[in-house]
C-alpha positions, -999 to +999 in steps of 0.1 A: +485-946+343+457-927+359+425-916+341+424-881+327+412-857+353+429-871+383+465-859+378+467-848+341+450-819+325+432-826+293+446-812+261+412-801+248+380-793+268+345-787+254+332-756+270+299-753+253+277-776+233+278-813+227+300-822+198+297-856+181+325-881+180+332-871+144+334-834+152+359-841+181+379-863+158+381-836+131+391-811+158+419-833+171+431-840+135+434-802+128+451-795+161+476-824+156+483-812+120+490-777+132+512-789+160+533-810+136+542-780+113+578-769+117+576-733+130+610-724+114+597-734+079+582-707+057+545-707+050+552-711+012+546-675+005+580-668-008+570-645-037+587-612-046+555-594-036+556-606+000+594-599+004+597-570+029+632-564+017+619-547-014+606-519+008+641-510+019+655-482-003+689-484-018+712-456-006+714-425-027+748-409-034+752-372-039+768-361-072+759-352-107+726-367-117+717-378-082+684-360-083+675-378-115+685-412-100+663-406-069+631-408-089+640-435-115+628-470-108+655-496-102 
């Protein structure tokens, strides 16, 4: 294997400042944790309040009492 910089691009690069070894280790831990999260999995926010489907209105059918049903909560 060749040293980093000859043929491989580094995954992270410090652009400004001089972080300590501990700060770099914390950054790598956070980036690795984010990369290991399954993108198809929900973020855990599965409440009724966050459900966008509740914004879709049920169809209204014409007929007797339809005007009354159009304003009543479901």
